[in-house]
ZADO-1210 file (C-alpha; in nm, 4 decimals, padded with zeros to 6 digits):
<atoms>
<atom x="-00.2591" y="-01.6981" z="-01.8575" code="UNK" pos="1"/>
<atom x="00.1007" y="-01.5697" z="-01.8268" code="UNK" pos="2"/>
<atom x="00.3549" y="-01.8338" z="-01.7273" code="UNK" pos="3"/>
<atom x="00.4812" y="-01.8185" z="-01.3685" code="UNK" pos="4"/>
<atom x="00.6235" y="-02.0456" z="-01.1005" code="UNK" pos="5"/>
<atom x="00.3537" y="-02.1723" z="-00.8604" code="UNK" pos="6"/>
<atom x="00.3572" y="-01.9984" z="-00.5219" code="UNK" pos="7"/>
<atom x="00.1895" y="-02.1336" z="-00.2086" code="UNK" pos="8"/>
<atom x="-00.0586" y="-01.8853" z="-00.0632" code="UNK" pos="9"/>
<atom x="00.1047" y="-01.8842" z="00.2820" code="UNK" pos="10"/>
<atom x="00.4481" y="-01.8367" z="00.1256" code="UNK" pos="11"/>
<atom x="00.3077" y="-01.5397" z="-00.0668" code="UNK" pos="12"/>
<atom x="00.1576" y="-01.3864" z="00.2475" code="UNK" pos="13"/>
<atom x="00.4789" y="-01.4360" z="00.4447" code="UNK" pos="14"/>
<atom x="00.6956" y="-01.2719" z="00.1766" code="UNK" pos="15"/>
<atom x="00.4811" y="-00.9820" z="00.0552" code="UNK" pos="16"/>
<atom x="00.6457" y="-00.6869" z="00.2223" code="UNK" pos="17"/>
<atom x="00.6642" y="-00.3200" z="00.1227" code="UNK" pos="18"/>
<atom x="00.8890" y="-00.2777" z="-00.1822" code="UNK" pos="19"/>
<atom x="00.9944" y="00.0807" z="-00.2549" code="UNK" pos="20"/>
<atom x="01.2925" y="00.0268" z="-00.4877" code="UNK" pos="21"/>
<atom x="01.1276" y="-00.0612" z="-00.8180" code="UNK" pos="22"/>
<atom x="01.2666" y="-00.0852" z="-01.1711" code="UNK" pos="23"/>
<atom x="01.1152" y="00.1301" z="-01.4472" code="UNK" pos="24"/>
<atom x="01.0811" y="-00.1821" z="-01.6666" code="UNK" pos="25"/>
<atom x="00.7350" y="-00.2215" z="-01.8179" code="UNK" pos="26"/>
<atom x="00.5001" y="-00.4847" z="-01.6774" code="UNK" pos="27"/>
<atom x="00.3405" y="-00.6924" z="-01.9573" code="UNK" pos="28"/>
<atom x="-00.0275" y="-00.6095" z="-01.9984" code="UNK" pos="29"/>
<atom x="-00.1471" y="-00.9740" z="-01.9683" code="UNK" pos="30"/>
<atom x="00.0138" y="-00.9873" z="-01.6232" code="UNK" pos="31"/>
<atom x="-00.1616" y="-00.6649" z="-01.5213" code="UNK" pos="32"/>
<atom x="-00.4949" y="-00.8163" z="-01.6222" code="UNK" pos="33"/>
<atom x="-00.4242" y="-01.1248" z="-01.4097" code="UNK" pos="34"/>
<atom x="-00.3320" y="-00.9109" z="-01.1087" code="UNK" pos="35"/>
<atom x="-00.6442" y="-00.6978" z="-01.1433" code="UNK" pos="36"/>
<atom x="-00.8625" y="-01.0041" z="-01.1876" code="UNK" pos="37"/>
<atom x="-00.7289" y="-01.1381" z="-00.8574" code="UNK" pos="38"/>
<atom x="-00.8052" y="-00.8048" z="-00.6912" code="UNK" pos="39"/>
<atom x="-01.1761" y="-00.8073" z="-00.7758" code="UNK" pos="40"/>
<atom x="-01.2153" y="-01.1532" z="-00.6196" code="UNK" pos="41"/>
<atom x="-01.1640" y="-00.9846" z="-00.2838" code="UNK" pos="42"/>
<atom x="-01.4350" y="-00.9111" z="-00.0246" code="UNK" pos="43"/>
<atom x="-01.6772" y="-00.6231" z="-00.0669" code="UNK" pos="44"/>
<atom x="-01.9516" y="-00.5205" z="00.1759" code="UNK" pos="45"/>
<atom x="-02.2934" y="-00.6482" z="00.0700" code="UNK" pos="46"/>
<atom x="-02.1339" y="-00.7558" z="-00.2596" code="UNK" pos="47"/>
<atom x="-02.1886" y="-00.3988" z="-00.3769" code="UNK" pos="48"/>
<atom x="-01.8614" y="-00.3935" z="-00.5727" code="UNK" pos="49"/>
<atom x="-01.8731" y="-00.0153" z="-00.5705" code="UNK" pos="50"/>
<atom x="-01.5111" y="00.0044" z="-00.6691" code="UNK" pos="51"/>
<atom x="-01.3056" y="00.1091" z="-00.9671" code="UNK" pos="52"/>
<atom x="-00.9401" y="00.0467" z="-01.0436" code="UNK" pos="53"/>
<atom x="-00.7411" y="00.3110" z="-01.2294" code="UNK" pos="54"/>
<atom x="-00.4215" y="00.1765" z="-01.3880" code="UNK" pos="55"/>
<atom x="-00.1805" y="00.4646" z="-01.4371" code="UNK" pos="56"/>
<atom x="00.1039" y="00.4326" z="-01.6856" code="UNK" pos="57"/>
<atom x="00.1066" y="00.7816" z="-01.8394" code="UNK" pos="58"/>
<atom x="00.4325" y="00.9595" z="-01.7512" code="UNK" pos="59"/>
<atom x="00.2797" y="01.3046" z="-01.7055" code="UNK" pos="60"/>
<atom x="00.0067" y="01.1764" z="-01.4730" code="UNK" pos="61"/>
<atom x="00.2610" y="00.9790" z="-01.2709" code="UNK" pos="62"/>
<atom x="00.4805" y="01.2868" z="-01.2446" code="UNK" pos="63"/>
<atom x="00.1932" y="01.4950" z="-01.1071" code="UNK" pos="64"/>
<atom x="00.0967" y="01.2179" z="-00.8654" code="UNK" pos="65"/>
<atom x="00.4588" y="01.2037" z="-00.7534" code="UNK" pos="66"/>
<atom x="00.4639" y="01.5792" z="-00.6895" code="UNK" pos="67"/>
<atom x="00.1552" y="01.5646" z="-00.4670" code="UNK" pos="68"/>
<atom x="00.2700" y="01.2438" z="-00.2990" code="UNK" pos="69"/>
<atom x="00.6120" y="01.3848" z="-00.2138" code="UNK" pos="70"/>
<atom x="00.4640" y="01.7087" z="-00.0818" code="UNK" pos="71"/>
<atom x="00.2124" y="01.5319" z="00.1425" code="UNK" pos="72"/>
<atom x="00.4592" y="01.2684" z="00.2587" code="UNK" pos="73"/>
<atom x="00.7218" y="01.5130" z="00.3705" code="UNK" pos="74"/>
<atom x="00.4809" y="01.7613" z="00.5273" code="UNK" pos="75"/>
<atom x="00.2810" y="01.5031" z="00.7258" code="UNK" pos="76"/>
<atom x="00.5620" y="01.2786" z="00.8430" code="UNK" pos="77"/>
<atom x="00.8623" y="01.5092" z="00.8082" code="UNK" pos="78"/>
<atom x="01.0833" y="01.2291" z="00.6817" code="UNK" pos="79"/>
<atom x="01.3443" y="01.4625" z="00.5389" code="UNK" pos="80"/>
<atom x="01.3757" y="01.6546" z="00.8650" code="UNK" pos="81"/>
<atom x="01.5082" y="01.3484" z="01.0479" code="UNK" pos="82"/>
<atom x="01.8550" y="01.2262" z="00.9536" code="UNK" pos="83"/>
<atom x="01.9708" y="00.8685" z="01.0014" code="UNK" pos="84"/>
<atom x="02.2028" y="00.9923" z="01.2761" code="UNK" pos="85"/>
<atom x="01.9249" y="01.1763" z="01.4604" code="UNK" pos="86"/>
<atom x="01.6892" y="00.8827" z="01.4232" code="UNK" pos="87"/>
<atom x="01.9380" y="00.6344" z="01.5677" code="UNK" pos="88"/>
<atom x="01.7501" y="00.3297" z="01.6909" code="UNK" pos="89"/>
<atom x="01.4192" y="00.5158" z="01.6960" code="UNK" pos="90"/>
<atom x="01.1326" y="00.4906" z="01.4501" code="UNK" pos="91"/>
<atom x="00.9316" y="00.7582" z="01.2718" code="UNK" pos="92"/>
<atom x="00.5601" y="00.7623" z="01.3520" code="UNK" pos="93"/>
<atom x="00.2849" y="01.0202" z="01.3076" code="UNK" pos="94"/>
<atom x="00.3454" y="01.1108" z="01.6700" code="UNK" pos="95"/>
<atom x="00.7147" y="01.1791" z="01.6089" code="UNK" pos="96"/>
<atom x="01.0246" y="00.9707" z="01.6685" code="UNK" pos="97"/>
<atom x="00.9593" y="00.6879" z="01.9138" code="UNK" pos="98"/>
<atom x="01.1444" y="00.3805" z="02.0343" code="UNK" pos="99"/>
<atom x="00.9751" y="00.0456" z="01.9823" code="UNK" pos="100"/>
<atom x="00.8521" y="-00.2002" z="01.7228" code="UNK" pos="101"/>
<atom x="00.6077" y="00.0339" z="01.5464" code="UNK" pos="102"/>
<atom x="00.7058" y="00.2870" z="01.2797" code="UNK" pos="103"/>
<atom x="00.9830" y="00.3211" z="01.0227" code="UNK" pos="104"/>
<atom x="01.3489" y="00.2775" z="01.1079" code="UNK" pos="105"/>
<atom x="01.6376" y="00.4480" z="00.9259" code="UNK" pos="106"/>
<atom x="01.6520" y="00.1870" z="00.6480" code="UNK" pos="107"/>
<atom x="01.2812" y="00.2141" z="00.5800" code="UNK" pos="108"/>
<atom x="01.2982" y="00.5924" z="00.5946" code="UNK" pos="109"/>
<atom x="01.5521" y="00.5885" z="00.3131" code="UNK" pos="110"/>
<atom x="01.3172" y="00.3652" z="00.1119" code="UNK" pos="111"/>
<atom x="01.0229" y="00.5988" z="00.1671" code="UNK" pos="112"/>
<atom x="01.2233" y="00.9001" z="00.0496" code="UNK" pos="113"/>
<atom x="01.3508" y="00.7054" z="-00.2522" code="UNK" pos="114"/>
<atom x="00.9983" y="00.6142" z="-00.3603" code="UNK" pos="115"/>
<atom x="00.8803" y="00.9724" z="-00.3148" code="UNK" pos="116"/>
<atom x="01.1676" y="01.0970" z="-00.5306" code="UNK" pos="117"/>
<atom x="01.1165" y="00.8323" z="-00.8013" code="UNK" pos="118"/>
<atom x="00.7427" y="00.7664" z="-00.8049" code="UNK" pos="119"/>
<atom x="00.7116" y="00.9002" z="-01.1605" code="UNK" pos="120"/>
<atom x="00.9553" y="00.6300" z="-01.2779" code="UNK" pos="121"/>
<atom x="00.7519" y="00.3388" z="-01.1397" code="UNK" pos="122"/>
<atom x="00.6022" y="00.1551" z="-01.4399" code="UNK" pos="123"/>
<atom x="00.2493" y="00.1240" z="-01.3001" code="UNK" pos="124"/>
<atom x="00.0516" y="00.2848" z="-01.0198" code="UNK" pos="125"/>
<atom x="-00.2874" y="00.1350" z="-00.9372" code="UNK" pos="126"/>
<atom x="-00.5400" y="00.3665" z="-00.7736" code="UNK" pos="127"/>
<atom x="-00.8201" y="00.1712" z="-00.6015" code="UNK" pos="128"/>
<atom x="-01.1293" y="00.3917" z="-00.6003" code="UNK" pos="129"/>
<atom x="-01.4598" y="00.3804" z="-00.4157" code="UNK" pos="130"/>
<atom x="-01.7458" y="00.5315" z="-00.6135" code="UNK" pos="131"/>
<atom x="-01.9965" y="00.7532" z="-00.4305" code="UNK" pos="132"/>
<atom x="-01.7648" y="00.7641" z="-00.1300" code="UNK" pos="133"/>
<atom x="-01.8552" y="01.1256" z="-00.0581" code="UNK" pos="134"/>
<atom x="-02.2299" y="01.0653" z="-00.0685" code="UNK" pos="135"/>
<atom x="-02.2611" y="00.9971" z="00.3040" code="UNK" pos="136"/>
<atom x="-02.1376" y="01.1703" z="00.6166" code="UNK" pos="137"/>
<atom x="-01.7608" y="01.1907" z="00.6396" code="UNK" pos="138"/>
<atom x="-01.6970" y="01.0213" z="00.9730" code="UNK" pos="139"/>
<atom x="-01.4449" y="00.7722" z="01.1071" code="UNK" pos="140"/>
<atom x="-01.7136" y="00.5028" z="01.0964" code="UNK" pos="141"/>
<atom x="-01.7998" y="00.5832" z="00.7351" code="UNK" pos="142"/>
<atom x="-01.4306" y="00.5730" z="00.6441" code="UNK" pos="143"/>
<atom x="-01.3886" y="00.2331" z="00.8063" code="UNK" pos="144"/>
<atom x="-01.6930" y="00.1052" z="00.6165" code="UNK" pos="145"/>
<atom x="-01.5511" y="00.2256" z="00.2853" code="UNK" pos="146"/>
<atom x="-01.2122" y="00.0712" z="00.3582" code="UNK" pos="147"/>
<atom x="-01.3658" y="-00.2637" z="00.4501" code="UNK" pos="148"/>
<atom x="-01.5189" y="-00.2790" z="00.1030" code="UNK" pos="149"/>
<atom x="-01.1915" y="-00.2441" z="-00.0873" code="UNK" pos="150"/>
<atom x="-00.8804" y="-00.3041" z="00.1240" code="UNK" pos="151"/>
<atom x="-00.9225" y="-00.6815" z="00.1197" code="UNK" pos="152"/>
<atom x="-00.9243" y="-00.6607" z="-00.2595" code="UNK" pos="153"/>
<atom x="-00.6138" y="-00.4410" z="-00.2462" code="UNK" pos="154"/>
<atom x="-00.4351" y="-00.7128" z="-00.0503" code="UNK" pos="155"/>
<atom x="-00.5395" y="-00.9621" z="-00.3177" code="UNK" pos="156"/>
<atom x="-00.3824" y="-00.7339" z="-00.5777" code="UNK" pos="157"/>
<atom x="-00.0537" y="-00.7173" z="-00.3876" code="UNK" pos="158"/>
<atom x="-00.0419" y="-01.0947" z="-00.3334" code="UNK" pos="159"/>
<atom x="-00.1123" y="-01.1557" z="-00.7016" code="UNK" pos="160"/>
<atom x="00.1680" y="-00.9159" z="-00.7933" code="UNK" pos="161"/>
<atom x="00.3993" y="-01.1115" z="-00.5625" code="UNK" pos="162"/>
<atom x="00.3075" y="-01.4319" z="-00.7504" code="UNK" pos="163"/>
<atom x="00.4529" y="-01.2706" z="-01.0648" code="UNK" pos="164"/>
<atom x="00.7685" y="-01.1506" z="-00.8821" code="UNK" pos="165"/>
<atom x="00.6368" y="-00.7925" z="-00.8885" code="UNK" pos="166"/>
<atom x="00.6874" y="-00.5712" z="-00.5867" code="UNK" pos="167"/>
<atom x="00.4286" y="-00.3373" z="-00.4412" code="UNK" pos="168"/>
<atom x="00.3708" y="-00.1065" z="-00.1486" code="UNK" pos="169"/>
<atom x="00.0510" y="00.0156" z="00.0168" code="UNK" pos="170"/>
<atom x="00.0395" y="00.3933" z="00.0477" code="UNK" pos="171"/>
<atom x="-00.2194" y="00.6064" z="00.2229" code="UNK" pos="172"/>
<atom x="-00.5379" y="00.7467" z="00.0744" code="UNK" pos="173"/>
<atom x="-00.5546" y="01.0967" z="-00.0729" code="UNK" pos="174"/>
<atom x="-00.8561" y="01.3120" z="00.0112" code="UNK" pos="175"/>
<atom x="-01.0474" y="01.5530" z="-00.2123" code="UNK" pos="176"/>
<atom x="-00.7911" y="01.8303" z="-00.1570" code="UNK" pos="177"/>
<atom x="-00.5245" y="01.6304" z="-00.3401" code="UNK" pos="178"/>
<atom x="-00.6673" y="01.7279" z="-00.6804" code="UNK" pos="179"/>
<atom x="-00.6641" y="01.3653" z="-00.7966" code="UNK" pos="180"/>
<atom x="-01.0296" y="01.3635" z="-00.8936" code="UNK" pos="181"/>
<atom x="-00.9613" y="01.6240" z="-01.1584" code="UNK" pos="182"/>
<atom x="-00.6287" y="01.4748" z="-01.2607" code="UNK" pos="183"/>
<atom x="-00.7820" y="01.1306" z="-01.3168" code="UNK" pos="184"/>
<atom x="-01.1173" y="01.2529" z="-01.4516" code="UNK" pos="185"/>
<atom x="-01.3044" y="01.0990" z="-01.1591" code="UNK" pos="186"/>
<atom x="-01.6522" y="01.1989" z="-01.0411" code="UNK" pos="187"/>
<atom x="-01.6441" y="01.4355" z="-00.7431" code="UNK" pos="188"/>
<atom x="-01.8115" y="01.1730" z="-00.5256" code="UNK" pos="189"/>
<atom x="-01.5364" y="00.9157" z="-00.5870" code="UNK" pos="190"/>
<atom x="-01.2319" y="00.8750" z="-00.3647" code="UNK" pos="191"/>
<atom x="-00.8859" y="00.7269" z="-00.4231" code="UNK" pos="192"/>
<atom x="-00.8506" y="00.4948" z="-00.1227" code="UNK" pos="193"/>
<atom x="-00.4750" y="00.4394" z="-00.1582" code="UNK" pos="194"/>
<atom x="-00.2026" y="00.4153" z="-00.4220" code="UNK" pos="195"/>
<atom x="-00.0271" y="00.0891" z="-00.5087" code="UNK" pos="196"/>
<atom x="00.2981" y="00.1306" z="-00.7059" code="UNK" pos="197"/>
<atom x="00.3946" y="-00.1871" z="-00.8931" code="UNK" pos="198"/>
<atom x="00.7290" y="-00.2861" z="-01.0407" code="UNK" pos="199"/>
<atom x="01.0019" y="-00.5480" z="-01.0607" code="UNK" pos="200"/>
<atom x="01.2527" y="-00.5227" z="-00.7768" code="UNK" pos="201"/>
<atom x="01.5540" y="-00.2975" z="-00.8263" code="UNK" pos="202"/>
<atom x="01.6744" y="-00.3614" z="-00.4724" code="UNK" pos="203"/>
<atom x="01.5746" y="-00.5817" z="-00.1811" code="UNK" pos="204"/>
<atom x="01.4046" y="-00.9194" z="-00.1819" code="UNK" pos="205"/>
<atom x="01.0754" y="-01.0888" z="-00.1091" code="UNK" pos="206"/>
<atom x="01.1075" y="-01.1751" z="00.2580" code="UNK" pos="207"/>
<atom x="00.9106" y="-01.1824" z="00.5782" code="UNK" pos="208"/>
<atom x="00.8218" y="-00.8382" z="00.7171" code="UNK" pos="209"/>
<atom x="00.9044" y="-00.7757" z="01.0827" code="UNK" pos="210"/>
<atom x="00.6037" y="-00.7618" z="01.3125" code="UNK" pos="211"/>
<atom x="00.5346" y="-00.7512" z="01.6855" code="UNK" pos="212"/>
<atom x="00.5210" y="-01.0996" z="01.8428" code="UNK" pos="213"/>
<atom x="00.1857" y="-01.2745" z="01.8184" code="UNK" pos="214"/>
<atom x="00.1848" y="-01.3267" z="02.1934" code="UNK" pos="215"/>
<atom x="00.1626" y="-00.9469" z="02.2344" code="UNK" pos="216"/>
<atom x="-00.1211" y="-00.8797" z="01.9937" code="UNK" pos="217"/>
<atom x="-00.3440" y="-01.1901" z="02.0101" code="UNK" pos="218"/>
<atom x="-00.6052" y="-01.2136" z="02.2873" code="UNK" pos="219"/>
<atom x="-00.7861" y="-01.5429" z="02.3571" code="UNK" pos="220"/>
<atom x="-01.1563" y="-01.5406" z="02.4509" code="UNK" pos="221"/>
<atom x="-01.1364" y="-01.1816" z="02.5699" code="UNK" pos="222"/>
<atom x="-00.9102" y="-00.8803" z="02.6057" code="UNK" pos="223"/>
<atom x="-00.5921" y="-00.9330" z="02.8039" code="UNK" pos="224"/>
<atom x="-00.6048" y="-01.3115" z="02.7942" code="UNK" pos="225"/>
<atom x="-00.2745" y="-01.3819" z="02.6250" code="UNK" pos="226"/>
<atom x="-00.0703" y="-01.6988" z="02.6029" code="UNK" pos="227"/>
<atom x="00.2750" y="-01.7816" z="02.4748" code="UNK" pos="228"/>
<atom x="00.2937" y="-01.9355" z="02.1309" code="UNK" pos="229"/>
<atom x="00.3930" y="-02.3028" z="02.1537" code="UNK" pos="230"/>
<atom x="00.7175" y="-02.4113" z="01.9943" code="UNK" pos="231"/>
<atom x="00.6765" y="-02.5447" z="01.6394" code="UNK" pos="232"/>
</atoms>
């Protein structure tokens, strides 16, 4: 097993945030195997393990993925159409610029654009795949079922990467119109459920991500029954 400093599981969870500024430095293959081994220990519905993990290091494939990624990112969210000045204290969401705790602020917007512009330079992109994903009806319920059988494993992968001081970021899934099935030689029935770029940090640090207060999102014994968190 590759040598690393021990990391408490709660410390790993509290410091695994989206990292979009990644060095092009290669990740040693033994470390990749350890990260992937941690991923497949994650939950999977009915223990079906109907997943596959495509490790992408080829420059040409990464460049094509980056082209599609950038195109989709900018067309769906319109990140480039909103300047830091126009965004101000607002945040970018799928519903447009909004004020609040949810969405991406100006600093995060710059990180998103940077990753889109430099995705081909990231040393490794992992594509978690569900086999036979297109076999059933394409509904919201079916999509949630597919996600529940792989996204826990994806979180394992990201936490394991953090244990080796490797940054990662969870990106959205890409449907059949993305052309990834052909690019990656996948069966037509398979689906890439997300993309996970991996790399050593070029900028930023491992620190706690900002989230809405627990007292706003946790309900006790029923909806709307909220209490203040006691002082530590």
